[in-house]
PDB file of N, H, CA, C and O in Angstrom:
ATOM      1  N   MET A   1     -21.855 -21.977 -11.510  1.00  0.00           N
ATOM      2  CA  MET A   1     -23.572 -23.196 -11.762  1.00  0.00           C
ATOM      3  C   MET A   1     -23.580 -24.424 -11.555  1.00  0.00           C
ATOM      4  O   MET A   1     -24.491 -24.677 -12.343  1.00  0.00           O
ATOM      5  N   ASN A   2     -23.283 -25.498 -11.096  1.00  0.00           N
ATOM      6  H   ASN A   2     -22.543 -25.292 -10.456  1.00  0.00           H
ATOM      7  CA  ASN A   2     -24.484 -26.820 -11.943  1.00  0.00           C
ATOM      8  C   ASN A   2     -25.055 -26.865 -12.586  1.00  0.00           C
ATOM      9  O   ASN A   2     -26.147 -26.318 -12.732  1.00  0.00           O
ATOM     10  N   PRO A   3     -24.318 -27.765 -13.396  1.00  0.00           N
ATOM     11  CA  PRO A   3     -25.551 -27.936 -14.501  1.00  0.00           C
ATOM     12  C   PRO A   3     -26.921 -29.326 -13.936  1.00  0.00           C
ATOM     13  O   PRO A   3     -27.017 -30.308 -13.200  1.00  0.00           O
ATOM     14  N   ARG A   4     -27.761 -28.467 -14.933  1.00  0.00           N
ATOM     15  H   ARG A   4     -27.682 -27.669 -15.530  1.00  0.00           H
ATOM     16  CA  ARG A   4     -28.800 -29.964 -14.547  1.00  0.00           C
ATOM     17  C   ARG A   4     -28.827 -30.183 -15.284  1.00  0.00           C
ATOM     18  O   ARG A   4     -28.623 -29.663 -16.381  1.00  0.00           O
ATOM     19  N   SER A   5     -29.358 -31.909 -14.585  1.00  0.00           N
ATOM     20  H   SER A   5     -29.523 -32.331 -13.694  1.00  0.00           H
ATOM     21  CA  SER A   5     -29.457 -33.085 -15.538  1.00  0.00           C
ATOM     22  C   SER A   5     -30.979 -32.955 -16.088  1.00  0.00           C
ATOM     23  O   SER A   5     -31.979 -32.562 -15.488  1.00  0.00           O
ATOM     24  N   VAL A   6     -30.845 -33.365 -17.290  1.00  0.00           N
ATOM     25  H   VAL A   6     -30.032 -33.684 -17.777  1.00  0.00           H
ATOM     26  CA  VAL A   6     -32.105 -34.064 -17.831  1.00  0.00           C
ATOM     27  C   VAL A   6     -32.483 -35.107 -18.653  1.00  0.00           C
ATOM     28  O   VAL A   6     -31.470 -35.483 -19.242  1.00  0.00           O
ATOM     29  N   THR A   7     -33.828 -36.019 -19.113  1.00  0.00           N
ATOM     30  H   THR A   7     -34.651 -35.713 -18.634  1.00  0.00           H
ATOM     31  CA  THR A   7     -33.704 -36.907 -19.324  1.00  0.00           C
ATOM     32  C   THR A   7     -35.189 -36.738 -20.084  1.00  0.00           C
ATOM     33  O   THR A   7     -36.286 -36.226 -19.862  1.00  0.00           O
ATOM     34  N   ILE A   8     -34.300 -37.733 -21.437  1.00  0.00           N
ATOM     35  H   ILE A   8     -33.408 -38.149 -21.617  1.00  0.00           H
ATOM     36  CA  ILE A   8     -35.304 -37.150 -22.200  1.00  0.00           C
ATOM     37  C   ILE A   8     -36.614 -38.316 -22.820  1.00  0.00           C
ATOM     38  O   ILE A   8     -36.375 -38.812 -23.920  1.00  0.00           O
ATOM     39  N   LEU A   9     -37.685 -38.645 -22.258  1.00  0.00           N
ATOM     40  H   LEU A   9     -37.880 -38.242 -21.363  1.00  0.00           H
ATOM     41  CA  LEU A   9     -38.745 -39.487 -22.719  1.00  0.00           C
ATOM     42  C   LEU A   9     -38.689 -39.183 -24.605  1.00  0.00           C
ATOM     43  O   LEU A   9     -38.450 -38.392 -25.518  1.00  0.00           O
ATOM     44  N   GLY A  10     -38.992 -40.126 -24.322  1.00  0.00           N
ATOM     45  H   GLY A  10     -39.185 -40.768 -23.581  1.00  0.00           H
ATOM     46  CA  GLY A  10     -39.161 -40.118 -26.993  1.00  0.00           C
ATOM     47  C   GLY A  10     -38.604 -38.467 -27.530  1.00  0.00           C
ATOM     48  O   GLY A  10     -38.967 -37.314 -27.763  1.00  0.00           O
ATOM     49  N   SER A  11     -37.579 -39.304 -27.505  1.00  0.00           N
ATOM     50  H   SER A  11     -37.284 -40.241 -27.316  1.00  0.00           H
ATOM     51  CA  SER A  11     -36.270 -38.163 -27.619  1.00  0.00           C
ATOM     52  C   SER A  11     -36.971 -38.080 -28.982  1.00  0.00           C
ATOM     53  O   SER A  11     -37.557 -37.018 -29.195  1.00  0.00           O
ATOM     54  N   THR A  12     -37.017 -39.107 -30.035  1.00  0.00           N
ATOM     55  H   THR A  12     -36.542 -39.970 -29.862  1.00  0.00           H
ATOM     56  CA  THR A  12     -37.124 -38.471 -31.638  1.00  0.00           C
ATOM     57  C   THR A  12     -38.136 -38.992 -32.089  1.00  0.00           C
ATOM     58  O   THR A  12     -38.221 -39.802 -33.012  1.00  0.00           O
ATOM     59  N   GLY A  13     -39.532 -38.216 -30.989  1.00  0.00           N
ATOM     60  H   GLY A  13     -39.463 -37.557 -30.240  1.00  0.00           H
ATOM     61  CA  GLY A  13     -40.643 -37.734 -31.080  1.00  0.00           C
ATOM     62  C   GLY A  13     -40.586 -35.910 -31.483  1.00  0.00           C
ATOM     63  O   GLY A  13     -39.615 -35.288 -31.054  1.00  0.00           O
ATOM     64  N   SER A  14     -41.278 -35.423 -32.012  1.00  0.00           N
ATOM     65  H   SER A  14     -42.067 -35.928 -32.361  1.00  0.00           H
ATOM     66  CA  SER A  14     -41.153 -33.490 -32.167  1.00  0.00           C
ATOM     67  C   SER A  14     -41.511 -33.194 -30.208  1.00  0.00           C
ATOM     68  O   SER A  14     -40.419 -33.023 -29.666  1.00  0.00           O
ATOM     69  N   VAL A  15     -42.124 -33.150 -29.661  1.00  0.00           N
ATOM     70  H   VAL A  15     -43.011 -33.289 -30.101  1.00  0.00           H
ATOM     71  CA  VAL A  15     -41.647 -32.943 -28.610  1.00  0.00           C
ATOM     72  C   VAL A  15     -40.322 -33.045 -28.316  1.00  0.00           C
ATOM     73  O   VAL A  15     -39.811 -31.926 -28.281  1.00  0.00           O
ATOM     74  N   GLY A  16     -39.386 -34.121 -28.040  1.00  0.00           N
ATOM     75  H   GLY A  16     -39.801 -35.031 -28.069  1.00  0.00           H
ATOM     76  CA  GLY A  16     -38.371 -34.354 -27.826  1.00  0.00           C
ATOM     77  C   GLY A  16     -37.350 -34.025 -28.439  1.00  0.00           C
ATOM     78  O   GLY A  16     -36.222 -33.866 -27.975  1.00  0.00           O
ATOM     79  N   ARG A  17     -37.967 -33.823 -30.298  1.00  0.00           N
ATOM     80  H   ARG A  17     -38.884 -33.952 -30.675  1.00  0.00           H
ATOM     81  CA  ARG A  17     -36.323 -33.165 -31.588  1.00  0.00           C
ATOM     82  C   ARG A  17     -36.669 -31.812 -30.902  1.00  0.00           C
ATOM     83  O   ARG A  17     -35.605 -31.522 -30.356  1.00  0.00           O
ATOM     84  N   SER A  18     -37.676 -30.687 -30.584  1.00  0.00           N
ATOM     85  H   SER A  18     -38.540 -30.923 -31.028  1.00  0.00           H
ATOM     86  CA  SER A  18     -37.453 -29.811 -29.459  1.00  0.00           C
ATOM     87  C   SER A  18     -36.994 -29.192 -28.046  1.00  0.00           C
ATOM     88  O   SER A  18     -36.870 -28.080 -27.533  1.00  0.00           O
ATOM     89  N   THR A  19     -36.801 -30.628 -27.687  1.00  0.00           N
ATOM     90  H   THR A  19     -36.902 -31.532 -28.103  1.00  0.00           H
ATOM     91  CA  THR A  19     -36.206 -30.606 -26.449  1.00  0.00           C
ATOM     92  C   THR A  19     -34.208 -30.530 -26.708  1.00  0.00           C
ATOM     93  O   THR A  19     -33.278 -29.947 -26.150  1.00  0.00           O
ATOM     94  N   VAL A  20     -34.318 -31.218 -27.542  1.00  0.00           N
ATOM     95  H   VAL A  20     -35.073 -31.692 -27.995  1.00  0.00           H
ATOM     96  CA  VAL A  20     -33.320 -31.890 -27.763  1.00  0.00           C
ATOM     97  C   VAL A  20     -32.581 -29.946 -28.682  1.00  0.00           C
ATOM     98  O   VAL A  20     -31.804 -29.368 -27.923  1.00  0.00           O
ATOM     99  N   ALA A  21     -32.759 -29.432 -29.616  1.00  0.00           N
ATOM    100  H   ALA A  21     -33.391 -29.901 -30.233  1.00  0.00           H
ATOM    101  CA  ALA A  21     -32.741 -28.822 -30.477  1.00  0.00           C
ATOM    102  C   ALA A  21     -32.643 -27.218 -29.221  1.00  0.00           C
ATOM    103  O   ALA A  21     -32.169 -26.183 -29.691  1.00  0.00           O
ATOM    104  N   LEU A  22     -33.152 -27.230 -27.645  1.00  0.00           N
ATOM    105  H   LEU A  22     -33.537 -28.071 -27.264  1.00  0.00           H
ATOM    106  CA  LEU A  22     -33.713 -26.600 -27.400  1.00  0.00           C
ATOM    107  C   LEU A  22     -31.647 -26.755 -26.428  1.00  0.00           C
ATOM    108  O   LEU A  22     -30.961 -25.752 -26.232  1.00  0.00           O
ATOM    109  N   LEU A  23     -31.213 -28.118 -26.064  1.00  0.00           N
ATOM    110  H   LEU A  23     -31.770 -28.933 -26.223  1.00  0.00           H
ATOM    111  CA  LEU A  23     -30.548 -28.050 -25.084  1.00  0.00           C
ATOM    112  C   LEU A  23     -28.636 -28.240 -25.916  1.00  0.00           C
ATOM    113  O   LEU A  23     -27.454 -28.251 -25.573  1.00  0.00           O
ATOM    114  N   ASP A  24     -29.728 -28.384 -27.456  1.00  0.00           N
ATOM    115  H   ASP A  24     -30.688 -28.376 -27.735  1.00  0.00           H
ATOM    116  CA  ASP A  24     -28.006 -27.524 -28.587  1.00  0.00           C
ATOM    117  C   ASP A  24     -27.819 -26.792 -28.531  1.00  0.00           C
ATOM    118  O   ASP A  24     -26.605 -26.595 -28.572  1.00  0.00           O
ATOM    119  N   ALA A  25     -28.818 -25.393 -28.357  1.00  0.00           N
ATOM    120  H   ALA A  25     -29.804 -25.553 -28.323  1.00  0.00           H
ATOM    121  CA  ALA A  25     -28.761 -24.199 -28.592  1.00  0.00           C
ATOM    122  C   ALA A  25     -27.915 -23.645 -26.587  1.00  0.00           C
ATOM    123  O   ALA A  25     -27.204 -22.673 -26.330  1.00  0.00           O
ATOM    124  N   ALA A  26     -28.476 -24.856 -25.536  1.00  0.00           N
ATOM    125  H   ALA A  26     -29.053 -25.645 -25.745  1.00  0.00           H
ATOM    126  CA  ALA A  26     -27.848 -23.412 -24.758  1.00  0.00           C
ATOM    127  C   ALA A  26     -26.586 -23.113 -24.034  1.00  0.00           C
ATOM    128  O   ALA A  26     -25.776 -22.839 -24.920  1.00  0.00           O
ATOM    129  N   ALA A  27     -25.980 -23.022 -22.826  1.00  0.00           N
ATOM    130  H   ALA A  27     -26.638 -23.245 -22.107  1.00  0.00           H
ATOM    131  CA  ALA A  27     -24.633 -22.143 -22.696  1.00  0.00           C
ATOM    132  C   ALA A  27     -23.449 -23.681 -22.864  1.00  0.00           C
ATOM    133  O   ALA A  27     -23.874 -24.650 -22.236  1.00  0.00           O
ATOM    134  N   PRO A  28     -23.026 -23.757 -23.101  1.00  0.00           N
ATOM    135  CA  PRO A  28     -21.697 -25.233 -22.678  1.00  0.00           C
ATOM    136  C   PRO A  28     -21.697 -25.125 -21.348  1.00  0.00           C
ATOM    137  O   PRO A  28     -21.332 -24.196 -20.627  1.00  0.00           O
ATOM    138  N   GLY A  29     -22.534 -27.089 -20.888  1.00  0.00           N
ATOM    139  H   GLY A  29     -22.830 -27.843 -21.475  1.00  0.00           H
ATOM    140  CA  GLY A  29     -21.916 -26.440 -19.672  1.00  0.00           C
ATOM    141  C   GLY A  29     -23.235 -27.224 -18.433  1.00  0.00           C
ATOM    142  O   GLY A  29     -23.434 -28.057 -17.550  1.00  0.00           O
ATOM    143  N   GLU A  30     -23.675 -26.394 -19.083  1.00  0.00           N
ATOM    144  H   GLU A  30     -23.512 -25.717 -19.801  1.00  0.00           H
ATOM    145  CA  GLU A  30     -25.839 -25.677 -18.314  1.00  0.00           C
ATOM    146  C   GLU A  30     -25.799 -27.167 -18.212  1.00  0.00           C
ATOM    147  O   GLU A  30     -25.263 -27.732 -17.258  1.00  0.00           O
ATOM    148  N   PHE A  31     -26.706 -28.169 -19.785  1.00  0.00           N
ATOM    149  H   PHE A  31     -27.141 -27.710 -20.559  1.00  0.00           H
ATOM    150  CA  PHE A  31     -27.227 -29.191 -18.905  1.00  0.00           C
ATOM    151  C   PHE A  31     -26.323 -30.902 -18.948  1.00  0.00           C
ATOM    152  O   PHE A  31     -25.402 -31.080 -19.745  1.00  0.00           O
ATOM    153  N   ILE A  32     -26.686 -31.777 -18.179  1.00  0.00           N
ATOM    154  H   ILE A  32     -27.434 -31.633 -17.531  1.00  0.00           H
ATOM    155  CA  ILE A  32     -25.926 -32.525 -18.758  1.00  0.00           C
ATOM    156  C   ILE A  32     -27.002 -33.540 -18.761  1.00  0.00           C
ATOM    157  O   ILE A  32     -27.625 -33.773 -17.725  1.00  0.00           O
ATOM    158  N   VAL A  33     -27.330 -34.335 -20.189  1.00  0.00           N
ATOM    159  H   VAL A  33     -26.824 -34.146 -21.031  1.00  0.00           H
ATOM    160  CA  VAL A  33     -28.185 -35.087 -20.502  1.00  0.00           C
ATOM    161  C   VAL A  33     -27.769 -36.149 -19.604  1.00  0.00           C
ATOM    162  O   VAL A  33     -26.597 -36.466 -19.400  1.00  0.00           O
ATOM    163  N   THR A  34     -29.554 -37.072 -18.693  1.00  0.00           N
ATOM    164  H   THR A  34     -30.505 -36.814 -18.860  1.00  0.00           H
ATOM    165  CA  THR A  34     -28.386 -38.696 -18.777  1.00  0.00           C
ATOM    166  C   THR A  34     -29.041 -39.503 -19.613  1.00  0.00           C
ATOM    167  O   THR A  34     -28.286 -39.882 -20.509  1.00  0.00           O
ATOM    168  N   ALA A  35     -30.036 -39.894 -19.696  1.00  0.00           N
ATOM    169  H   ALA A  35     -30.649 -39.587 -18.968  1.00  0.00           H
ATOM    170  CA  ALA A  35     -30.773 -40.513 -20.674  1.00  0.00           C
ATOM    171  C   ALA A  35     -32.040 -39.682 -21.703  1.00  0.00           C
ATOM    172  O   ALA A  35     -32.930 -38.840 -21.583  1.00  0.00           O
ATOM    173  N   LEU A  36     -31.553 -40.372 -22.519  1.00  0.00           N
ATOM    174  H   LEU A  36     -30.830 -41.056 -22.616  1.00  0.00           H
ATOM    175  CA  LEU A  36     -31.947 -40.273 -24.546  1.00  0.00           C
ATOM    176  C   LEU A  36     -32.991 -41.555 -24.617  1.00  0.00           C
ATOM    177  O   LEU A  36     -32.323 -42.556 -24.878  1.00  0.00           O
ATOM    178  N   VAL A  37     -34.562 -41.916 -24.459  1.00  0.00           N
ATOM    179  H   VAL A  37     -35.104 -41.103 -24.247  1.00  0.00           H
ATOM    180  CA  VAL A  37     -35.003 -42.516 -24.588  1.00  0.00           C
ATOM    181  C   VAL A  37     -36.581 -43.069 -25.980  1.00  0.00           C
ATOM    182  O   VAL A  37     -37.782 -42.799 -26.012  1.00  0.00           O
ATOM    183  N   ALA A  38     -36.038 -43.558 -26.513  1.00  0.00           N
ATOM    184  H   ALA A  38     -35.063 -43.777 -26.487  1.00  0.00           H
ATOM    185  CA  ALA A  38     -36.511 -43.360 -28.742  1.00  0.00           C
ATOM    186  C   ALA A  38     -37.776 -44.895 -28.356  1.00  0.00           C
ATOM    187  O   ALA A  38     -37.773 -45.907 -27.656  1.00  0.00           O
ATOM    188  N   GLY A  39     -38.241 -44.545 -28.847  1.00  0.00           N
ATOM    189  H   GLY A  39     -38.243 -43.723 -29.417  1.00  0.00           H
ATOM    190  CA  GLY A  39     -39.297 -45.643 -30.000  1.00  0.00           C
ATOM    191  C   GLY A  39     -38.608 -47.066 -30.197  1.00  0.00           C
ATOM    192  O   GLY A  39     -38.248 -48.124 -29.680  1.00  0.00           O
ATOM    193  N   LYS A  40     -38.709 -46.216 -31.435  1.00  0.00           N
ATOM    194  H   LYS A  40     -39.002 -45.357 -31.855  1.00  0.00           H
ATOM    195  CA  LYS A  40     -38.202 -47.131 -32.251  1.00  0.00           C
ATOM    196  C   LYS A  40     -37.592 -46.695 -33.924  1.00  0.00           C
ATOM    197  O   LYS A  40     -37.798 -47.408 -34.906  1.00  0.00           O
ATOM    198  N   ASP A  41     -36.785 -45.319 -33.960  1.00  0.00           N
ATOM    199  H   ASP A  41     -36.617 -44.739 -33.162  1.00  0.00           H
ATOM    200  CA  ASP A  41     -35.939 -44.784 -34.785  1.00  0.00           C
ATOM    201  C   ASP A  41     -35.288 -45.157 -34.008  1.00  0.00           C
ATOM    202  O   ASP A  41     -35.419 -45.118 -32.785  1.00  0.00           O
ATOM    203  N   ALA A  42     -34.206 -45.721 -34.871  1.00  0.00           N
ATOM    204  H   ALA A  42     -34.100 -45.753 -35.865  1.00  0.00           H
ATOM    205  CA  ALA A  42     -32.784 -45.808 -34.023  1.00  0.00           C
ATOM    206  C   ALA A  42     -31.857 -45.225 -34.909  1.00  0.00           C
ATOM    207  O   ALA A  42     -30.954 -44.865 -34.155  1.00  0.00           O
ATOM    208  N   ALA A  43     -31.545 -44.922 -36.036  1.00  0.00           N
ATOM    209  H   ALA A  43     -32.279 -45.215 -36.649  1.00  0.00           H
ATOM    210  CA  ALA A  43     -31.516 -43.938 -36.549  1.00  0.00           C
ATOM    211  C   ALA A  43     -31.009 -42.571 -35.953  1.00  0.00           C
ATOM    212  O   ALA A  43     -29.906 -42.028 -35.999  1.00  0.00           O
ATOM    213  N   GLY A  44     -32.126 -42.232 -35.417  1.00  0.00           N
ATOM    214  H   GLY A  44     -33.023 -42.673 -35.380  1.00  0.00           H
ATOM    215  CA  GLY A  44     -32.553 -40.587 -34.829  1.00  0.00           C
ATOM    216  C   GLY A  44     -31.821 -40.872 -33.369  1.00  0.00           C
ATOM    217  O   GLY A  44     -31.049 -40.044 -32.885  1.00  0.00           O
ATOM    218  N   LEU A  45     -32.072 -41.850 -32.858  1.00  0.00           N
ATOM    219  H   LEU A  45     -32.700 -42.522 -33.251  1.00  0.00           H
ATOM    220  CA  LEU A  45     -31.308 -41.516 -31.457  1.00  0.00           C
ATOM    221  C   LEU A  45     -29.976 -41.384 -31.352  1.00  0.00           C
ATOM    222  O   LEU A  45     -29.325 -40.541 -30.734  1.00  0.00           O
ATOM    223  N   ALA A  46     -29.485 -42.662 -32.278  1.00  0.00           N
ATOM    224  H   ALA A  46     -30.013 -43.347 -32.780  1.00  0.00           H
ATOM    225  CA  ALA A  46     -28.262 -42.533 -32.604  1.00  0.00           C
ATOM    226  C   ALA A  46     -27.677 -40.894 -32.938  1.00  0.00           C
ATOM    227  O   ALA A  46     -27.530 -39.946 -32.168  1.00  0.00           O
ATOM    228  N   ALA A  47     -27.588 -40.937 -33.457  1.00  0.00           N
ATOM    229  H   ALA A  47     -27.708 -41.708 -34.083  1.00  0.00           H
ATOM    230  CA  ALA A  47     -27.326 -39.164 -33.752  1.00  0.00           C
ATOM    231  C   ALA A  47     -27.649 -38.296 -32.564  1.00  0.00           C
ATOM    232  O   ALA A  47     -26.697 -37.618 -32.178  1.00  0.00           O
ATOM    233  N   GLN A  48     -28.620 -38.182 -31.988  1.00  0.00           N
ATOM    234  H   GLN A  48     -29.394 -38.733 -32.301  1.00  0.00           H
ATOM    235  CA  GLN A  48     -28.866 -38.128 -30.959  1.00  0.00           C
ATOM    236  C   GLN A  48     -27.817 -37.992 -29.032  1.00  0.00           C
ATOM    237  O   GLN A  48     -27.510 -37.238 -28.108  1.00  0.00           O
ATOM    238  N   ALA A  49     -27.742 -39.132 -29.474  1.00  0.00           N
ATOM    239  H   ALA A  49     -27.991 -39.744 -30.225  1.00  0.00           H
ATOM    240  CA  ALA A  49     -26.555 -39.748 -29.272  1.00  0.00           C
ATOM    241  C   ALA A  49     -25.177 -39.322 -29.561  1.00  0.00           C
ATOM    242  O   ALA A  49     -24.151 -39.986 -29.710  1.00  0.00           O
ATOM    243  N   ARG A  50     -25.279 -38.741 -29.581  1.00  0.00           N
ATOM    244  H   ARG A  50     -26.112 -38.202 -29.461  1.00  0.00           H
ATOM    245  CA  ARG A  50     -23.783 -38.358 -30.586  1.00  0.00           C
ATOM    246  C   ARG A  50     -22.970 -36.706 -30.761  1.00  0.00           C
ATOM    247  O   ARG A  50     -21.859 -36.209 -30.945  1.00  0.00           O
ATOM    248  N   ARG A  51     -24.238 -36.374 -30.579  1.00  0.00           N
ATOM    249  H   ARG A  51     -25.140 -36.778 -30.429  1.00  0.00           H
ATOM    250  CA  ARG A  51     -24.826 -34.750 -29.883  1.00  0.00           C
ATOM    251  C   ARG A  51     -24.402 -34.683 -28.531  1.00  0.00           C
ATOM    252  O   ARG A  51     -23.313 -34.425 -28.018  1.00  0.00           O
ATOM    253  N   LEU A  52     -25.396 -34.945 -28.124  1.00  0.00           N
ATOM    254  H   LEU A  52     -26.281 -35.155 -28.541  1.00  0.00           H
ATOM    255  CA  LEU A  52     -26.011 -35.062 -26.516  1.00  0.00           C
ATOM    256  C   LEU A  52     -24.901 -35.179 -25.430  1.00  0.00           C
ATOM    257  O   LEU A  52     -24.671 -34.273 -24.628  1.00  0.00           O
ATOM    258  N   ARG A  53     -23.998 -36.774 -25.478  1.00  0.00           N
ATOM    259  H   ARG A  53     -24.185 -37.510 -26.129  1.00  0.00           H
ATOM    260  CA  ARG A  53     -23.186 -37.852 -25.123  1.00  0.00           C
ATOM    261  C   ARG A  53     -23.889 -38.226 -23.662  1.00  0.00           C
ATOM    262  O   ARG A  53     -23.292 -37.860 -22.650  1.00  0.00           O
ATOM    263  N   PRO A  54     -25.200 -38.979 -23.524  1.00  0.00           N
ATOM    264  CA  PRO A  54     -26.242 -38.674 -22.037  1.00  0.00           C
ATOM    265  C   PRO A  54     -25.407 -39.936 -22.271  1.00  0.00           C
ATOM    266  O   PRO A  54     -24.794 -40.299 -23.274  1.00  0.00           O
ATOM    267  N   GLN A  55     -25.579 -40.607 -20.847  1.00  0.00           N
ATOM    268  H   GLN A  55     -26.077 -40.312 -20.032  1.00  0.00           H
ATOM    269  CA  GLN A  55     -24.754 -41.405 -19.567  1.00  0.00           C
ATOM    270  C   GLN A  55     -25.501 -42.953 -20.501  1.00  0.00           C
ATOM    271  O   GLN A  55     -24.926 -44.038 -20.418  1.00  0.00           O
ATOM    272  N   ILE A  56     -26.510 -42.823 -21.141  1.00  0.00           N
ATOM    273  H   ILE A  56     -26.978 -41.942 -21.208  1.00  0.00           H
ATOM    274  CA  ILE A  56     -27.678 -44.546 -21.200  1.00  0.00           C
ATOM    275  C   ILE A  56     -28.408 -43.721 -22.490  1.00  0.00           C
ATOM    276  O   ILE A  56     -29.148 -42.760 -22.280  1.00  0.00           O
ATOM    277  N   ALA A  57     -28.094 -44.238 -23.891  1.00  0.00           N
ATOM    278  H   ALA A  57     -27.492 -45.018 -24.061  1.00  0.00           H
ATOM    279  CA  ALA A  57     -29.342 -44.752 -24.383  1.00  0.00           C
ATOM    280  C   ALA A  57     -30.172 -45.554 -24.924  1.00  0.00           C
ATOM    281  O   ALA A  57     -29.811 -46.380 -25.762  1.00  0.00           O
ATOM    282  N   VAL A  58     -31.389 -45.425 -24.529  1.00  0.00           N
ATOM    283  H   VAL A  58     -31.682 -44.753 -23.848  1.00  0.00           H
ATOM    284  CA  VAL A  58     -32.298 -46.375 -24.823  1.00  0.00           C
ATOM    285  C   VAL A  58     -33.236 -47.109 -25.357  1.00  0.00           C
ATOM    286  O   VAL A  58     -34.231 -46.946 -24.651  1.00  0.00           O
ATOM    287  N   LEU A  59     -33.501 -47.918 -26.318  1.00  0.00           N
ATOM    288  H   LEU A  59     -32.693 -48.050 -26.891  1.00  0.00           H
ATOM    289  CA  LEU A  59     -34.087 -48.129 -27.314  1.00  0.00           C
ATOM    290  C   LEU A  59     -34.834 -49.093 -26.764  1.00  0.00           C
ATOM    291  O   LEU A  59     -34.473 -50.086 -26.132  1.00  0.00           O
ATOM    292  N   ALA A  60     -36.346 -48.572 -27.175  1.00  0.00           N
ATOM    293  H   ALA A  60     -36.640 -47.765 -27.688  1.00  0.00           H
ATOM    294  CA  ALA A  60     -37.885 -49.579 -26.721  1.00  0.00           C
ATOM    295  C   ALA A  60     -37.593 -50.290 -27.053  1.00  0.00           C
ATOM    296  O   ALA A  60     -36.892 -50.955 -26.290  1.00  0.00           O
ATOM    297  N   ASP A  61     -37.955 -51.160 -29.262  1.00  0.00           N
ATOM    298  H   ASP A  61     -38.524 -50.619 -29.881  1.00  0.00           H
ATOM    299  CA  ASP A  61     -38.464 -52.071 -29.624  1.00  0.00           C
ATOM    300  C   ASP A  61     -37.246 -52.599 -30.138  1.00  0.00           C
ATOM    301  O   ASP A  61     -36.835 -51.945 -31.096  1.00  0.00           O
ATOM    302  N   GLU A  62     -36.438 -53.697 -29.775  1.00  0.00           N
ATOM    303  H   GLU A  62     -36.772 -54.228 -28.996  1.00  0.00           H
ATOM    304  CA  GLU A  62     -36.370 -54.705 -29.730  1.00  0.00           C
ATOM    305  C   GLU A  62     -35.420 -54.677 -31.436  1.00  0.00           C
ATOM    306  O   GLU A  62     -34.265 -54.770 -31.850  1.00  0.00           O
ATOM    307  N   ALA A  63     -36.604 -54.514 -31.881  1.00  0.00           N
ATOM    308  H   ALA A  63     -37.542 -54.438 -31.544  1.00  0.00           H
ATOM    309  CA  ALA A  63     -35.935 -55.200 -33.172  1.00  0.00           C
ATOM    310  C   ALA A  63     -35.207 -54.402 -34.029  1.00  0.00           C
ATOM    311  O   ALA A  63     -34.344 -54.992 -34.679  1.00  0.00           O
ATOM    312  N   ALA A  64     -35.368 -52.831 -34.257  1.00  0.00           N
ATOM    313  H   ALA A  64     -36.070 -52.352 -33.729  1.00  0.00           H
ATOM    314  CA  ALA A  64     -34.740 -51.716 -34.450  1.00  0.00           C
ATOM    315  C   ALA A  64     -33.689 -51.518 -33.913  1.00  0.00           C
ATOM    316  O   ALA A  64     -32.925 -50.622 -34.270  1.00  0.00           O
ATOM    317  N   ALA A  65     -33.398 -52.536 -32.697  1.00  0.00           N
ATOM    318  H   ALA A  65     -34.019 -53.264 -32.407  1.00  0.00           H
ATOM    319  CA  ALA A  65     -31.372 -52.112 -32.443  1.00  0.00           C
ATOM    320  C   ALA A  65     -30.386 -52.959 -33.616  1.00  0.00           C
ATOM    321  O   ALA A  65     -29.286 -52.507 -33.935  1.00  0.00           O
ATOM    322  N   PRO A  66     -30.814 -53.955 -34.073  1.00  0.00           N
ATOM    323  CA  PRO A  66     -29.825 -53.539 -35.608  1.00  0.00           C
ATOM    324  C   PRO A  66     -29.584 -52.391 -35.980  1.00  0.00           C
ATOM    325  O   PRO A  66     -28.381 -52.179 -36.129  1.00  0.00           O
ATOM    326  N   ALA A  67     -30.283 -51.508 -36.205  1.00  0.00           N
ATOM    327  H   ALA A  67     -31.261 -51.680 -36.084  1.00  0.00           H
ATOM    328  CA  ALA A  67     -30.134 -50.191 -36.289  1.00  0.00           C
ATOM    329  C   ALA A  67     -29.316 -49.445 -36.422  1.00  0.00           C
ATOM    330  O   ALA A  67     -29.012 -48.656 -37.317  1.00  0.00           O
ATOM    331  N   LEU A  68     -28.544 -49.940 -34.563  1.00  0.00           N
ATOM    332  H   LEU A  68     -28.790 -50.580 -33.836  1.00  0.00           H
ATOM    333  CA  LEU A  68     -27.724 -49.322 -33.931  1.00  0.00           C
ATOM    334  C   LEU A  68     -25.990 -49.512 -34.887  1.00  0.00           C
ATOM    335  O   LEU A  68     -24.978 -48.969 -34.444  1.00  0.00           O
TER     336      LEU A  68
END
């Protein structure tokens, strides 16, 4: 079975966190996280990126970037 590619917009919001939890519970290799996108929660985005290993992680708020 080929893995499905997933992009999560708003990954640190409530729906995004639920989606991340579903991916955590999925069988290994079932999904490939292509991108995580968050508004300003740099710490939350960094934690998700360490767990899910996306190809790219984007933080919309430049002012929050130094927290990465």
